[in-house]
Residue, then its C-alpha position, 0 to 999 in steps of 0.5 A: m528506574e522505579s519499581r512497582k508491585i503487582q497486585l491481584v484484583g478480584n482473582r481475575s486480573y492484575s494491576v500496577s500503579l503508575p508513577k505519579r511524576w509521569v501522571l502529573a507530567n502528562n496531565l492525566k486524571e482519574k478514569e482517563v485512558v492510557f494505552i498499553d503496548i508490548n514491544n518485541n522484547d516483551e517490554l510494556i509501553i505506556k502512552k497517554a490517549d492523545t499520543e494514540n489519537r494524534k491529530k491528523e498530519s497537515i502541511s501548508v506550502n506555496l505553489e510557487e516554490i514547488d517544481n513538481i507539485a504532482e511528485f510532492l502530493m504523491i510523497c505527501y500521500v505515502k507519508n500519510i499527510d491527511n491535510i494539505k493547504i496549497l497557497t498561490k499568489k497567481p494561479e498557474y494553469e499547468k500546475i493546477k491541472s497537474i494537481r487534479n491529474v495526480l489526485k485521480y491516482l491517489e485513493g482517499y485524497d480529494i479537494i475539499s475547497e478551492n479559490k484563486n489563492k488557496i487549495k485544500i486537500s484532505f484524505l477523506f477515509n475516516t480509517i483505512n478499512i483496507n488491508l494489504k491482502k485485500i489490495l492484492i486480491r483486487m490488483n490480481y482481479l484487475l489484471k485479469l480484467e485488463l487482459a479481458s479488456i484487450e480481448n474485447k477491444d474495450m480501450e475505455s475499460l482498460e484505461e479505467t482498469e489501469t488507473s484503478i491499479d495505479k491507485l491501489y498501488h499507491l494506497s499499498k505504499r501508504i499502508l506499508f509506510s504506516c506499518i513502519r511505526n504503527k504496530k497495530l497496523r502491522q499486526e492487522n497486515d500480518i507483517k512480523h518483520d521489518e524487512d517484509i515491508f520492503f518485500y511487500k513494497d516490491i510485490f506491489k510495484k511488480l504487479e503495477n509493472i505487469g499491469d503497465n505491460i499488459v496495457k502495451l499489448k493493447n494494439q497487438d494481435l494476440s494469438k489464442k495460444e498467447t492469451k491462454e498462457l497470459n491467463k494462466f500466468l495471472e492465475l498462478l499469481s492468484y494462487l501465490l498471493v491470494k490463495k497462498q499455495n506452495t511457492a516452489q510449485i508455483k515457480d515450477s509451474l511458471s517455468k513451464i509457461k511457454f511465453k513465445s510470440n512470432d512478433d518481436y515486440t510482443d515477445r519482449i513484453l512477454g518476456r518481461l512479464n515472466e521476469l516480473g512474475i519471477d521477481i514476485i516469487q522471490n519476494s514471496v519466498s523471502i516472506k515465507f522464509n521469515e515466517t517459517y525460520f525467524s518468528 
């Protein structure tokens, strides 16, 4: 370990010299930029510029070697693989169709070039200019829109909204996975503890599950009371996730919603929605505990 003296510069800032061996090893020159980060132990981490601005991750695969190409692309998306080259000796119609279908659910992924032997897919967002809070707000709104589509018998809008919810869920996973290794992104999303990443992941999954269960009600003849209770349920989620109101009060209000139907199928769906709401509350409580007692 080497030691350095801190120098006062112009009565306003401090400077410290870098080890010559480190500068030479990283091919740095005068006036080049380095990045300085502070870890959880108040230690400084110095990185050269190309570490921070690394090239987009890429992967090249043979289509014939992958059994489930849709699942493979989802994993690439979550792992922040920005460029994918899929090679094939003989195009398989079903696998090509599967590629096109899954891309509908992966926000930002698109085919940029294609021929009979090669498909190139890239993540086309320059930066992810959307954070977890914005996704929560949008998903909550779309859940209400799903219910409104059912009320108005608008099955086309219902299908489009369900797809949008799925896309946002996968985008949330991509951002959360990045937060594991990207401290700046963690700060932007107000994630202070590693375990909060898993709490948020579960919240987004439960929101997607709520959307799936609302869709299951599309052929049911919901009463005005059932529709009113569902709207109340979604509004409580909004108070919890978007407006950040007291979790104890939300839990108490949720327990007062009487999800009950004369139809057994509808009753099971409503019961499942209630369970998902409670799970979301528990995850929110865990995040709040971390923020209050362990920051």
